[in-house]
Predicted model as a PDB file, atoms N, CA, C, CB and O in Angstrom, pLDDT in the B-factor column:
MODEL        1                                                                  
ATOM      1  N   MET A   1       0.827  -1.192   0.000  1.00 69.00           N  
ATOM      2  CA  MET A   1       0.000   0.000   0.000  1.00 69.00           C  
ATOM      3  C   MET A   1       0.874   1.260   0.000  1.00 69.00           C  
ATOM      4  CB  MET A   1      -0.942  -0.004   1.214  1.00 69.00           C  
ATOM      5  O   MET A   1       0.643   2.178  -0.787  1.00 69.00           O  
ATOM      6  N   GLN A   2       1.858   1.300   0.867  1.00 81.00           N  
ATOM      7  CA  GLN A   2       2.713   2.483   0.953  1.00 81.00           C  
ATOM      8  C   GLN A   2       3.525   2.664  -0.331  1.00 81.00           C  
ATOM      9  CB  GLN A   2       3.653   2.377   2.166  1.00 81.00           C  
ATOM     10  O   GLN A   2       3.774   3.793  -0.756  1.00 81.00           O  
ATOM     11  N   TYR A   3       3.938   1.558  -0.946  1.00 84.00           N  
ATOM     12  CA  TYR A   3       4.694   1.652  -2.192  1.00 84.00           C  
ATOM     13  C   TYR A   3       3.862   2.369  -3.252  1.00 84.00           C  
ATOM     14  CB  TYR A   3       5.112   0.246  -2.689  1.00 84.00           C  
ATOM     15  O   TYR A   3       4.386   3.222  -3.968  1.00 84.00           O  
ATOM     16  N   MET A   4       2.597   2.044  -3.361  1.00 88.00           N  
ATOM     17  CA  MET A   4       1.739   2.689  -4.362  1.00 88.00           C  
ATOM     18  C   MET A   4       1.594   4.179  -4.073  1.00 88.00           C  
ATOM     19  CB  MET A   4       0.353   2.020  -4.395  1.00 88.00           C  
ATOM     20  O   MET A   4       1.523   4.989  -4.998  1.00 88.00           O  
ATOM     21  N   TYR A   5       1.549   4.538  -2.803  1.00 88.00           N  
ATOM     22  CA  TYR A   5       1.481   5.953  -2.436  1.00 88.00           C  
ATOM     23  C   TYR A   5       2.717   6.665  -2.975  1.00 88.00           C  
ATOM     24  CB  TYR A   5       1.369   6.130  -0.889  1.00 88.00           C  
ATOM     25  O   TYR A   5       2.618   7.717  -3.605  1.00 88.00           O  
ATOM     26  N   TRP A   6       3.900   6.067  -2.715  1.00 84.00           N  
ATOM     27  CA  TRP A   6       5.151   6.646  -3.201  1.00 84.00           C  
ATOM     28  C   TRP A   6       5.135   6.724  -4.721  1.00 84.00           C  
ATOM     29  CB  TRP A   6       6.361   5.820  -2.718  1.00 84.00           C  
ATOM     30  O   TRP A   6       5.447   7.764  -5.301  1.00 84.00           O  
ATOM     31  N   TYR A   7       4.772   5.627  -5.357  1.00 86.00           N  
ATOM     32  CA  TYR A   7       4.781   5.559  -6.816  1.00 86.00           C  
ATOM     33  C   TYR A   7       3.901   6.647  -7.420  1.00 86.00           C  
ATOM     34  CB  TYR A   7       4.313   4.181  -7.290  1.00 86.00           C  
ATOM     35  O   TYR A   7       4.300   7.320  -8.369  1.00 86.00           O  
ATOM     36  N   ASN A   8       2.714   6.814  -6.871  1.00 88.00           N  
ATOM     37  CA  ASN A   8       1.795   7.828  -7.399  1.00 88.00           C  
ATOM     38  C   ASN A   8       2.327   9.239  -7.194  1.00 88.00           C  
ATOM     39  CB  ASN A   8       0.430   7.694  -6.741  1.00 88.00           C  
ATOM     40  O   ASN A   8       2.143  10.099  -8.055  1.00 88.00           O  
ATOM     41  N   ARG A   9       2.978   9.486  -6.074  1.00 86.00           N  
ATOM     42  CA  ARG A   9       3.555  10.817  -5.824  1.00 86.00           C  
ATOM     43  C   ARG A   9       4.691  11.101  -6.819  1.00 86.00           C  
ATOM     44  CB  ARG A   9       4.080  10.920  -4.359  1.00 86.00           C  
ATOM     45  O   ARG A   9       4.799  12.206  -7.351  1.00 86.00           O  
ATOM     46  N   VAL A  10       5.535  10.088  -7.060  1.00 86.00           N  
ATOM     47  CA  VAL A  10       6.631  10.266  -8.016  1.00 86.00           C  
ATOM     48  C   VAL A  10       6.071  10.472  -9.420  1.00 86.00           C  
ATOM     49  CB  VAL A  10       7.588   9.046  -7.989  1.00 86.00           C  
ATOM     50  O   VAL A  10       6.577  11.299 -10.179  1.00 86.00           O  
ATOM     51  N   LYS A  11       5.051   9.736  -9.757  1.00 86.00           N  
ATOM     52  CA  LYS A  11       4.405   9.881 -11.073  1.00 86.00           C  
ATOM     53  C   LYS A  11       3.849  11.299 -11.246  1.00 86.00           C  
ATOM     54  CB  LYS A  11       3.265   8.836 -11.239  1.00 86.00           C  
ATOM     55  O   LYS A  11       3.945  11.879 -12.327  1.00 86.00           O  
ATOM     56  N   LYS A  12       3.274  11.848 -10.184  1.00 85.00           N  
ATOM     57  CA  LYS A  12       2.747  13.212 -10.223  1.00 85.00           C  
ATOM     58  C   LYS A  12       3.878  14.217 -10.486  1.00 85.00           C  
ATOM     59  CB  LYS A  12       2.022  13.550  -8.894  1.00 85.00           C  
ATOM     60  O   LYS A  12       3.710  15.161 -11.258  1.00 85.00           O  
ATOM     61  N   LEU A  13       5.027  14.004  -9.841  1.00 82.00           N  
ATOM     62  CA  LEU A  13       6.174  14.891 -10.077  1.00 82.00           C  
ATOM     63  C   LEU A  13       6.671  14.770 -11.507  1.00 82.00           C  
ATOM     64  CB  LEU A  13       7.311  14.572  -9.101  1.00 82.00           C  
ATOM     65  O   LEU A  13       7.049  15.767 -12.122  1.00 82.00           O  
ATOM     66  N   ARG A  14       6.674  13.567 -12.034  1.00 81.00           N  
ATOM     67  CA  ARG A  14       7.121  13.352 -13.415  1.00 81.00           C  
ATOM     68  C   ARG A  14       6.247  14.153 -14.379  1.00 81.00           C  
ATOM     69  CB  ARG A  14       7.083  11.842 -13.778  1.00 81.00           C  
ATOM     70  O   ARG A  14       6.753  14.774 -15.313  1.00 81.00           O  
ATOM     71  N   LYS A  15       4.944  14.136 -14.150  1.00 81.00           N  
ATOM     72  CA  LYS A  15       4.018  14.876 -15.010  1.00 81.00           C  
ATOM     73  C   LYS A  15       4.220  16.382 -14.874  1.00 81.00           C  
ATOM     74  CB  LYS A  15       2.570  14.511 -14.673  1.00 81.00           C  
ATOM     75  O   LYS A  15       4.075  17.122 -15.847  1.00 81.00           O  
ATOM     76  N   ALA A  16       4.552  16.831 -13.672  1.00 79.00           N  
ATOM     77  CA  ALA A  16       4.728  18.264 -13.436  1.00 79.00           C  
ATOM     78  C   ALA A  16       5.931  18.800 -14.196  1.00 79.00           C  
ATOM     79  CB  ALA A  16       4.886  18.544 -11.941  1.00 79.00           C  
ATOM     80  O   ALA A  16       5.869  19.889 -14.766  1.00 79.00           O  
ATOM     81  N   ALA A  17       7.030  18.041 -14.209  1.00 67.00           N  
ATOM     82  CA  ALA A  17       8.259  18.435 -14.921  1.00 67.00           C  
ATOM     83  C   ALA A  17       8.477  19.937 -14.840  1.00 67.00           C  
ATOM     84  CB  ALA A  17       8.198  17.995 -16.394  1.00 67.00           C  
ATOM     85  O   ALA A  17       8.541  20.623 -15.860  1.00 67.00           O  
ATOM     86  N   ASP A  18       8.589  20.435 -13.625  1.00 66.00           N  
ATOM     87  CA  ASP A  18       8.648  21.882 -13.388  1.00 66.00           C  
ATOM     88  C   ASP A  18      10.059  22.463 -13.461  1.00 66.00           C  
ATOM     89  CB  ASP A  18       8.059  22.194 -12.044  1.00 66.00           C  
ATOM     90  O   ASP A  18      10.292  23.594 -13.034  1.00 66.00           O  
ATOM     91  N   GLY A  19      10.983  21.699 -13.993  1.00 64.00           N  
ATOM     92  CA  GLY A  19      12.343  22.223 -14.149  1.00 64.00           C  
ATOM     93  C   GLY A  19      13.217  22.075 -12.925  1.00 64.00           C  
ATOM     94  O   GLY A  19      14.397  22.423 -12.961  1.00 64.00           O  
ATOM     95  N   THR A  20      12.660  21.566 -11.843  1.00 69.00           N  
ATOM     96  CA  THR A  20      13.466  21.337 -10.649  1.00 69.00           C  
ATOM     97  C   THR A  20      13.965  19.900 -10.645  1.00 69.00           C  
ATOM     98  CB  THR A  20      12.654  21.638  -9.365  1.00 69.00           C  
ATOM     99  O   THR A  20      13.568  19.085 -11.478  1.00 69.00           O  
ATOM    100  N   ASP A  21      14.821  19.612  -9.716  1.00 80.00           N  
ATOM    101  CA  ASP A  21      15.329  18.245  -9.618  1.00 80.00           C  
ATOM    102  C   ASP A  21      14.518  17.415  -8.626  1.00 80.00           C  
ATOM    103  CB  ASP A  21      16.800  18.258  -9.206  1.00 80.00           C  
ATOM    104  O   ASP A  21      14.969  16.359  -8.183  1.00 80.00           O  
ATOM    105  N   ARG A  22      13.327  17.889  -8.278  1.00 80.00           N  
ATOM    106  CA  ARG A  22      12.484  17.154  -7.329  1.00 80.00           C  
ATOM    107  C   ARG A  22      12.144  15.761  -7.837  1.00 80.00           C  
ATOM    108  CB  ARG A  22      11.201  17.927  -7.053  1.00 80.00           C  
ATOM    109  O   ARG A  22      12.123  14.809  -7.057  1.00 80.00           O  
ATOM    110  N   PHE A  23      11.875  15.625  -9.144  1.00 82.00           N  
ATOM    111  CA  PHE A  23      11.530  14.321  -9.694  1.00 82.00           C  
ATOM    112  C   PHE A  23      12.677  13.339  -9.523  1.00 82.00           C  
ATOM    113  CB  PHE A  23      11.157  14.446 -11.168  1.00 82.00           C  
ATOM    114  O   PHE A  23      12.469  12.206  -9.089  1.00 82.00           O  
ATOM    115  N   GLU A  24      13.891  13.767  -9.865  1.00 85.00           N  
ATOM    116  CA  GLU A  24      15.048  12.876  -9.742  1.00 85.00           C  
ATOM    117  C   GLU A  24      15.281  12.460  -8.289  1.00 85.00           C  
ATOM    118  CB  GLU A  24      16.304  13.558 -10.299  1.00 85.00           C  
ATOM    119  O   GLU A  24      15.571  11.298  -8.006  1.00 85.00           O  
ATOM    120  N   LYS A  25      15.152  13.418  -7.376  1.00 86.00           N  
ATOM    121  CA  LYS A  25      15.307  13.114  -5.949  1.00 86.00           C  
ATOM    122  C   LYS A  25      14.237  12.124  -5.492  1.00 86.00           C  
ATOM    123  CB  LYS A  25      15.232  14.410  -5.105  1.00 86.00           C  
ATOM    124  O   LYS A  25      14.530  11.165  -4.779  1.00 86.00           O  
ATOM    125  N   ALA A  26      13.013  12.363  -5.903  1.00 86.00           N  
ATOM    126  CA  ALA A  26      11.909  11.499  -5.495  1.00 86.00           C  
ATOM    127  C   ALA A  26      12.069  10.101  -6.092  1.00 86.00           C  
ATOM    128  CB  ALA A  26      10.562  12.110  -5.919  1.00 86.00           C  
ATOM    129  O   ALA A  26      11.807   9.103  -5.421  1.00 86.00           O  
ATOM    130  N   GLU A  27      12.490  10.032  -7.329  1.00 87.00           N  
ATOM    131  CA  GLU A  27      12.682   8.725  -7.958  1.00 87.00           C  
ATOM    132  C   GLU A  27      13.794   7.936  -7.264  1.00 87.00           C  
ATOM    133  CB  GLU A  27      13.007   8.894  -9.450  1.00 87.00           C  
ATOM    134  O   GLU A  27      13.659   6.735  -7.034  1.00 87.00           O  
ATOM    135  N   SER A  28      14.880   8.612  -6.935  1.00 90.00           N  
ATOM    136  CA  SER A  28      15.975   7.960  -6.201  1.00 90.00           C  
ATOM    137  C   SER A  28      15.515   7.512  -4.819  1.00 90.00           C  
ATOM    138  CB  SER A  28      17.178   8.910  -6.071  1.00 90.00           C  
ATOM    139  O   SER A  28      15.874   6.429  -4.357  1.00 90.00           O  
ATOM    140  N   ALA A  29      14.723   8.348  -4.168  1.00 90.00           N  
ATOM    141  CA  ALA A  29      14.200   8.002  -2.844  1.00 90.00           C  
ATOM    142  C   ALA A  29      13.261   6.797  -2.934  1.00 90.00           C  
ATOM    143  CB  ALA A  29      13.462   9.207  -2.221  1.00 90.00           C  
ATOM    144  O   ALA A  29      13.239   5.960  -2.032  1.00 90.00           O  
ATOM    145  N   LEU A  30      12.491   6.709  -4.014  1.00 90.00           N  
ATOM    146  CA  LEU A  30      11.596   5.572  -4.213  1.00 90.00           C  
ATOM    147  C   LEU A  30      12.394   4.272  -4.335  1.00 90.00           C  
ATOM    148  CB  LEU A  30      10.725   5.784  -5.466  1.00 90.00           C  
ATOM    149  O   LEU A  30      12.023   3.258  -3.745  1.00 90.00           O  
ATOM    150  N   VAL A  31      13.468   4.300  -5.087  1.00 92.00           N  
ATOM    151  CA  VAL A  31      14.322   3.116  -5.235  1.00 92.00           C  
ATOM    152  C   VAL A  31      14.898   2.707  -3.883  1.00 92.00           C  
ATOM    153  CB  VAL A  31      15.464   3.387  -6.244  1.00 92.00           C  
ATOM    154  O   VAL A  31      14.896   1.526  -3.537  1.00 92.00           O  
ATOM    155  N   ALA A  32      15.386   3.673  -3.124  1.00 94.00           N  
ATOM    156  CA  ALA A  32      15.953   3.386  -1.800  1.00 94.00           C  
ATOM    157  C   ALA A  32      14.875   2.850  -0.852  1.00 94.00           C  
ATOM    158  CB  ALA A  32      16.604   4.658  -1.203  1.00 94.00           C  
ATOM    159  O   ALA A  32      15.117   1.909  -0.096  1.00 94.00           O  
ATOM    160  N   PHE A  33      13.698   3.451  -0.898  1.00 92.00           N  
ATOM    161  CA  PHE A  33      12.584   2.999  -0.069  1.00 92.00           C  
ATOM    162  C   PHE A  33      12.231   1.554  -0.391  1.00 92.00           C  
ATOM    163  CB  PHE A  33      11.359   3.904  -0.269  1.00 92.00           C  
ATOM    164  O   PHE A  33      12.041   0.734   0.508  1.00 92.00           O  
ATOM    165  N   ARG A  34      12.146   1.255  -1.670  1.00 93.00           N  
ATOM    166  CA  ARG A  34      11.780  -0.097  -2.092  1.00 93.00           C  
ATOM    167  C   ARG A  34      12.805  -1.127  -1.601  1.00 93.00           C  
ATOM    168  CB  ARG A  34      11.659  -0.160  -3.625  1.00 93.00           C  
ATOM    169  O   ARG A  34      12.428  -2.191  -1.112  1.00 93.00           O  
ATOM    170  N   LYS A  35      14.090  -0.814  -1.730  1.00 96.00           N  
ATOM    171  CA  LYS A  35      15.142  -1.725  -1.267  1.00 96.00           C  
ATOM    172  C   LYS A  35      15.058  -1.949   0.238  1.00 96.00           C  
ATOM    173  CB  LYS A  35      16.524  -1.177  -1.636  1.00 96.00           C  
ATOM    174  O   LYS A  35      15.146  -3.080   0.716  1.00 96.00           O  
ATOM    175  N   GLU A  36      14.888  -0.864   0.972  1.00 95.00           N  
ATOM    176  CA  GLU A  36      14.799  -0.958   2.435  1.00 95.00           C  
ATOM    177  C   GLU A  36      13.562  -1.751   2.846  1.00 95.00           C  
ATOM    178  CB  GLU A  36      14.763   0.450   3.069  1.00 95.00           C  
ATOM    179  O   GLU A  36      13.627  -2.568   3.764  1.00 95.00           O  
ATOM    180  N   ALA A  37      12.440  -1.515   2.175  1.00 94.00           N  
ATOM    181  CA  ALA A  37      11.202  -2.217   2.511  1.00 94.00           C  
ATOM    182  C   ALA A  37      11.349  -3.721   2.280  1.00 94.00           C  
ATOM    183  CB  ALA A  37      10.030  -1.665   1.682  1.00 94.00           C  
ATOM    184  O   ALA A  37      10.872  -4.522   3.083  1.00 94.00           O  
ATOM    185  N   VAL A  38      12.003  -4.102   1.193  1.00 95.00           N  
ATOM    186  CA  VAL A  38      12.206  -5.525   0.910  1.00 95.00           C  
ATOM    187  C   VAL A  38      13.054  -6.160   2.004  1.00 95.00           C  
ATOM    188  CB  VAL A  38      12.875  -5.722  -0.471  1.00 95.00           C  
ATOM    189  O   VAL A  38      12.738  -7.251   2.478  1.00 95.00           O  
ATOM    190  N   GLN A  39      14.122  -5.489   2.407  1.00 97.00           N  
ATOM    191  CA  GLN A  39      14.984  -6.018   3.468  1.00 97.00           C  
ATOM    192  C   GLN A  39      14.221  -6.161   4.783  1.00 97.00           C  
ATOM    193  CB  GLN A  39      16.204  -5.107   3.667  1.00 97.00           C  
ATOM    194  O   GLN A  39      14.340  -7.169   5.480  1.00 97.00           O  
ATOM    195  N   ARG A  40      13.446  -5.146   5.105  1.00 96.00           N  
ATOM    196  CA  ARG A  40      12.690  -5.184   6.359  1.00 96.00           C  
ATOM    197  C   ARG A  40      11.602  -6.263   6.327  1.00 96.00           C  
ATOM    198  CB  ARG A  40      12.059  -3.813   6.637  1.00 96.00           C  
ATOM    199  O   ARG A  40      11.347  -6.925   7.333  1.00 96.00           O  
ATOM    200  N   LYS A  41      10.971  -6.432   5.175  1.00 94.00           N  
ATOM    201  CA  LYS A  41       9.937  -7.453   5.040  1.00 94.00           C  
ATOM    202  C   LYS A  41      10.540  -8.851   5.198  1.00 94.00           C  
ATOM    203  CB  LYS A  41       9.226  -7.326   3.676  1.00 94.00           C  
ATOM    204  O   LYS A  41       9.937  -9.725   5.820  1.00 94.00           O  
ATOM    205  N   LYS A  42      11.722  -9.055   4.637  1.00 96.00           N  
ATOM    206  CA  LYS A  42      12.409 -10.337   4.805  1.00 96.00           C  
ATOM    207  C   LYS A  42      12.759 -10.577   6.269  1.00 96.00           C  
ATOM    208  CB  LYS A  42      13.681 -10.384   3.943  1.00 96.00           C  
ATOM    209  O   LYS A  42      12.687 -11.707   6.750  1.00 96.00           O  
ATOM    210  N   ALA A  43      13.138  -9.516   6.975  1.00 97.00           N  
ATOM    211  CA  ALA A  43      13.459  -9.639   8.394  1.00 97.00           C  
ATOM    212  C   ALA A  43      12.226 -10.048   9.194  1.00 97.00           C  
ATOM    213  CB  ALA A  43      14.027  -8.318   8.932  1.00 97.00           C  
ATOM    214  O   ALA A  43      12.325 -10.837  10.134  1.00 97.00           O  
ATOM    215  N   VAL A  44      11.074  -9.517   8.824  1.00 96.00           N  
ATOM    216  CA  VAL A  44       9.825  -9.898   9.489  1.00 96.00           C  
ATOM    217  C   VAL A  44       9.524 -11.369   9.195  1.00 96.00           C  
ATOM    218  CB  VAL A  44       8.642  -8.988   9.023  1.00 96.00           C  
ATOM    219  O   VAL A  44       9.176 -12.128  10.099  1.00 96.00           O  
ATOM    220  N   ALA A  45       9.658 -11.762   7.939  1.00 96.00           N  
ATOM    221  CA  ALA A  45       9.394 -13.152   7.556  1.00 96.00           C  
ATOM    222  C   ALA A  45      10.357 -14.113   8.252  1.00 96.00           C  
ATOM    223  CB  ALA A  45       9.502 -13.315   6.034  1.00 96.00           C  
ATOM    224  O   ALA A  45       9.990 -15.237   8.595  1.00 96.00           O  
ATOM    225  N   GLY A  46      11.578 -13.660   8.453  1.00 97.00           N  
ATOM    226  CA  GLY A  46      12.575 -14.476   9.133  1.00 97.00           C  
ATOM    227  C   GLY A  46      12.469 -14.471  10.642  1.00 97.00           C  
ATOM    228  O   GLY A  46      13.169 -15.217  11.325  1.00 97.00           O  
ATOM    229  N   GLY A  47      11.596 -13.633  11.159  1.00 96.00           N  
ATOM    230  CA  GLY A  47      11.384 -13.576  12.599  1.00 96.00           C  
ATOM    231  C   GLY A  47      12.376 -12.722  13.367  1.00 96.00           C  
ATOM    232  O   GLY A  47      12.408 -12.772  14.596  1.00 96.00           O  
ATOM    233  N   THR A  48      13.184 -11.941  12.668  1.00 96.00           N  
ATOM    234  CA  THR A  48      14.167 -11.105  13.365  1.00 96.00           C  
ATOM    235  C   THR A  48      13.663  -9.695  13.646  1.00 96.00           C  
ATOM    236  CB  THR A  48      15.435 -11.027  12.556  1.00 96.00           C  
ATOM    237  O   THR A  48      14.298  -8.935  14.376  1.00 96.00           O  
ATOM    238  N   THR A  49      12.523  -9.352  13.063  1.00 93.00           N  
ATOM    239  CA  THR A  49      11.926  -8.026  13.278  1.00 93.00           C  
ATOM    240  C   THR A  49      10.439  -8.195  13.550  1.00 93.00           C  
ATOM    241  CB  THR A  49      12.159  -7.090  12.046  1.00 93.00           C  
ATOM    242  O   THR A  49       9.785  -9.065  12.975  1.00 93.00           O  
ATOM    243  N   ASP A  50       9.920  -7.365  14.421  1.00 96.00           N  
ATOM    244  CA  ASP A  50       8.508  -7.380  14.764  1.00 96.00           C  
ATOM    245  C   ASP A  50       7.684  -6.781  13.619  1.00 96.00           C  
ATOM    246  CB  ASP A  50       8.260  -6.606  16.078  1.00 96.00           C  
ATOM    247  O   ASP A  50       8.066  -5.764  13.039  1.00 96.00           O  
ATOM    248  N   GLU A  51       6.571  -7.408  13.306  1.00 95.00           N  
ATOM    249  CA  GLU A  51       5.712  -6.930  12.223  1.00 95.00           C  
ATOM    250  C   GLU A  51       5.164  -5.524  12.500  1.00 95.00           C  
ATOM    251  CB  GLU A  51       4.556  -7.902  12.009  1.00 95.00           C  
ATOM    252  O   GLU A  51       5.032  -4.716  11.581  1.00 95.00           O  
ATOM    253  N   ALA A  52       4.852  -5.241  13.742  1.00 96.00           N  
ATOM    254  CA  ALA A  52       4.335  -3.913  14.098  1.00 96.00           C  
ATOM    255  C   ALA A  52       5.392  -2.840  13.835  1.00 96.00           C  
ATOM    256  CB  ALA A  52       3.896  -3.878  15.585  1.00 96.00           C  
ATOM    257  O   ALA A  52       5.068  -1.747  13.371  1.00 96.00           O  
ATOM    258  N   ASP A  53       6.646  -3.153  14.130  1.00 95.00           N  
ATOM    259  CA  ASP A  53       7.715  -2.191  13.843  1.00 95.00           C  
ATOM    260  C   ASP A  53       7.820  -1.930  12.345  1.00 95.00           C  
ATOM    261  CB  ASP A  53       9.061  -2.702  14.385  1.00 95.00           C  
ATOM    262  O   ASP A  53       8.019  -0.793  11.916  1.00 95.00           O  
ATOM    263  N   PHE A  54       7.687  -2.977  11.567  1.00 94.00           N  
ATOM    264  CA  PHE A  54       7.732  -2.839  10.109  1.00 94.00           C  
ATOM    265  C   PHE A  54       6.583  -1.957   9.612  1.00 94.00           C  
ATOM    266  CB  PHE A  54       7.669  -4.226   9.433  1.00 94.00           C  
ATOM    267  O   PHE A  54       6.798  -1.049   8.809  1.00 94.00           O  
ATOM    268  N   ARG A  55       5.389  -2.221  10.081  1.00 92.00           N  
ATOM    269  CA  ARG A  55       4.239  -1.416   9.659  1.00 92.00           C  
ATOM    270  C   ARG A  55       4.395   0.043  10.059  1.00 92.00           C  
ATOM    271  CB  ARG A  55       2.955  -1.977  10.253  1.00 92.00           C  
ATOM    272  O   ARG A  55       4.086   0.940   9.275  1.00 92.00           O  
ATOM    273  N   ASN A  56       4.871   0.283  11.274  1.00 94.00           N  
ATOM    274  CA  ASN A  56       5.090   1.659  11.728  1.00 94.00           C  
ATOM    275  C   ASN A  56       6.124   2.357  10.862  1.00 94.00           C  
ATOM    276  CB  ASN A  56       5.534   1.679  13.193  1.00 94.00           C  
ATOM    277  O   ASN A  56       5.950   3.520  10.498  1.00 94.00           O  
ATOM    278  N   TRP A  57       7.187   1.661  10.537  1.00 94.00           N  
ATOM    279  CA  TRP A  57       8.217   2.230   9.653  1.00 94.00           C  
ATOM    280  C   TRP A  57       7.612   2.583   8.294  1.00 94.00           C  
ATOM    281  CB  TRP A  57       9.397   1.235   9.473  1.00 94.00           C  
ATOM    282  O   TRP A  57       7.866   3.657   7.749  1.00 94.00           O  
ATOM    283  N   MET A  58       6.812   1.669   7.760  1.00 91.00           N  
ATOM    284  CA  MET A  58       6.196   1.904   6.448  1.00 91.00           C  
ATOM    285  C   MET A  58       5.350   3.183   6.456  1.00 91.00           C  
ATOM    286  CB  MET A  58       5.325   0.696   6.042  1.00 91.00           C  
ATOM    287  O   MET A  58       5.463   4.013   5.554  1.00 91.00           O  
ATOM    288  N   PHE A  59       4.520   3.333   7.460  1.00 90.00           N  
ATOM    289  CA  PHE A  59       3.654   4.512   7.520  1.00 90.00           C  
ATOM    290  C   PHE A  59       4.454   5.796   7.709  1.00 90.00           C  
ATOM    291  CB  PHE A  59       2.644   4.364   8.650  1.00 90.00           C  
ATOM    292  O   PHE A  59       4.081   6.837   7.169  1.00 90.00           O  
ATOM    293  N   ARG A  60       5.536   5.741   8.458  1.00 92.00           N  
ATOM    294  CA  ARG A  60       6.377   6.934   8.641  1.00 92.00           C  
ATOM    295  C   ARG A  60       7.043   7.355   7.330  1.00 92.00           C  
ATOM    296  CB  ARG A  60       7.451   6.670   9.711  1.00 92.00           C  
ATOM    297  O   ARG A  60       7.387   8.524   7.159  1.00 92.00           O  
ATOM    298  N   GLN A  61       7.222   6.430   6.424  1.00 91.00           N  
ATOM    299  CA  GLN A  61       7.891   6.748   5.172  1.00 91.00           C  
ATOM    300  C   GLN A  61       7.060   7.672   4.282  1.00 91.00           C  
ATOM    301  CB  GLN A  61       8.212   5.474   4.427  1.00 91.00           C  
ATOM    302  O   GLN A  61       7.600   8.326   3.389  1.00 91.00           O  
ATOM    303  N   GLY A  62       5.772   7.725   4.519  1.00 88.00           N  
ATOM    304  CA  GLY A  62       4.928   8.659   3.773  1.00 88.00           C  
ATOM    305  C   GLY A  62       5.373  10.099   3.967  1.00 88.00           C  
ATOM    306  O   GLY A  62       5.244  10.921   3.059  1.00 88.00           O  
ATOM    307  N   GLN A  63       5.892  10.404   5.139  1.00 89.00           N  
ATOM    308  CA  GLN A  63       6.372  11.757   5.421  1.00 89.00           C  
ATOM    309  C   GLN A  63       7.588  12.099   4.569  1.00 89.00           C  
ATOM    310  CB  GLN A  63       6.715  11.903   6.905  1.00 89.00           C  
ATOM    311  O   GLN A  63       7.804  13.261   4.224  1.00 89.00           O  
ATOM    312  N   VAL A  64       8.375  11.092   4.234  1.00 89.00           N  
ATOM    313  CA  VAL A  64       9.575  11.324   3.422  1.00 89.00           C  
ATOM    314  C   VAL A  64       9.187  11.799   2.035  1.00 89.00           C  
ATOM    315  CB  VAL A  64      10.429  10.047   3.327  1.00 89.00           C  
ATOM    316  O   VAL A  64       9.692  12.819   1.566  1.00 89.00           O  
ATOM    317  N   ILE A  65       8.296  11.073   1.373  1.00 86.00           N  
ATOM    318  CA  ILE A  65       7.910  11.454   0.014  1.00 86.00           C  
ATOM    319  C   ILE A  65       7.095  12.749   0.032  1.00 86.00           C  
ATOM    320  CB  ILE A  65       7.102  10.320  -0.658  1.00 86.00           C  
ATOM    321  O   ILE A  65       7.194  13.553  -0.895  1.00 86.00           O  
ATOM    322  N   ASP A  66       6.300  12.955   1.067  1.00 87.00           N  
ATOM    323  CA  ASP A  66       5.552  14.211   1.165  1.00 87.00           C  
ATOM    324  C   ASP A  66       6.508  15.397   1.261  1.00 87.00           C  
ATOM    325  CB  ASP A  66       4.607  14.187   2.385  1.00 87.00           C  
ATOM    326  O   ASP A  66       6.270  16.447   0.664  1.00 87.00           O  
ATOM    327  N   GLY A  67       7.585  15.221   2.014  1.00 87.00           N  
ATOM    328  CA  GLY A  67       8.583  16.283   2.132  1.00 87.00           C  
ATOM    329  C   GLY A  67       9.248  16.577   0.794  1.00 87.00           C  
ATOM    330  O   GLY A  67       9.519  17.735   0.475  1.00 87.00           O  
ATOM    331  N   LEU A  68       9.508  15.549   0.020  1.00 82.00           N  
ATOM    332  CA  LEU A  68      10.105  15.757  -1.304  1.00 82.00           C  
ATOM    333  C   LEU A  68       9.120  16.438  -2.250  1.00 82.00           C  
ATOM    334  CB  LEU A  68      10.565  14.418  -1.900  1.00 82.00           C  
ATOM    335  O   LEU A  68       9.524  17.216  -3.114  1.00 82.00           O  
ATOM    336  N   MET A  69       7.841  16.149  -2.090  1.00 82.00           N  
ATOM    337  CA  MET A  69       6.825  16.780  -2.938  1.00 82.00           C  
ATOM    338  C   MET A  69       6.740  18.279  -2.661  1.00 82.00           C  
ATOM    339  CB  MET A  69       5.453  16.122  -2.714  1.00 82.00           C  
ATOM    340  O   MET A  69       6.528  19.071  -3.579  1.00 82.00           O  
ATOM    341  N   GLU A  70       6.904  18.663  -1.413  1.00 81.00           N  
ATOM    342  CA  GLU A  70       6.780  20.064  -1.027  1.00 81.00           C  
ATOM    343  C   GLU A  70       8.037  20.849  -1.298  1.00 81.00           C  
ATOM    344  CB  GLU A  70       6.428  20.173   0.422  1.00 81.00           C  
ATOM    345  O   GLU A  70       7.996  22.073  -1.413  1.00 81.00           O  
ATOM    346  N   GLU A  71       9.146  20.164  -1.401  1.00 76.00           N  
ATOM    347  CA  GLU A  71      10.449  20.820  -1.587  1.00 76.00           C  
ATOM    348  C   GLU A  71      10.456  21.645  -2.876  1.00 76.00           C  
ATOM    349  CB  GLU A  71      11.588  19.768  -1.620  1.00 76.00           C  
ATOM    350  O   GLU A  71      10.122  21.138  -3.947  1.00 76.00           O  
ATOM    351  N   GLY A  72      10.821  22.861  -2.769  1.00 58.00           N  
ATOM    352  CA  GLY A  72      10.998  23.705  -3.954  1.00 58.00           C  
ATOM    353  C   GLY A  72       9.694  24.130  -4.603  1.00 58.00           C  
ATOM    354  O   GLY A  72       9.714  24.577  -5.750  1.00 58.00           O  
ATOM    355  N   GLY A  73       8.598  24.015  -3.947  1.00 52.00           N  
ATOM    356  CA  GLY A  73       7.381  24.490  -4.556  1.00 52.00           C  
ATOM    357  C   GLY A  73       6.240  23.782  -4.046  1.00 52.00           C  
ATOM    358  O   GLY A  73       5.111  24.055  -4.454  1.00 52.00           O  
TER     359      GLY A  73                                                      
ENDMDL                                                                          
END                                                                             
């Protein structure tokens, strides 16, 4: 669910193409988010991380992409 939120926000920036580097930053952040989420999900599946901690982390990540959306305009 959170991945789609990120994806849609990055897609919105791509359409805006306002001459800033916000799209590139957001796209790079999306790649990093996806990698981190996969690692954390594997940790939950392996029993080394609590599922609630993973979910809380996921929801907090929405603030990251929102901050990139607001940056520079």
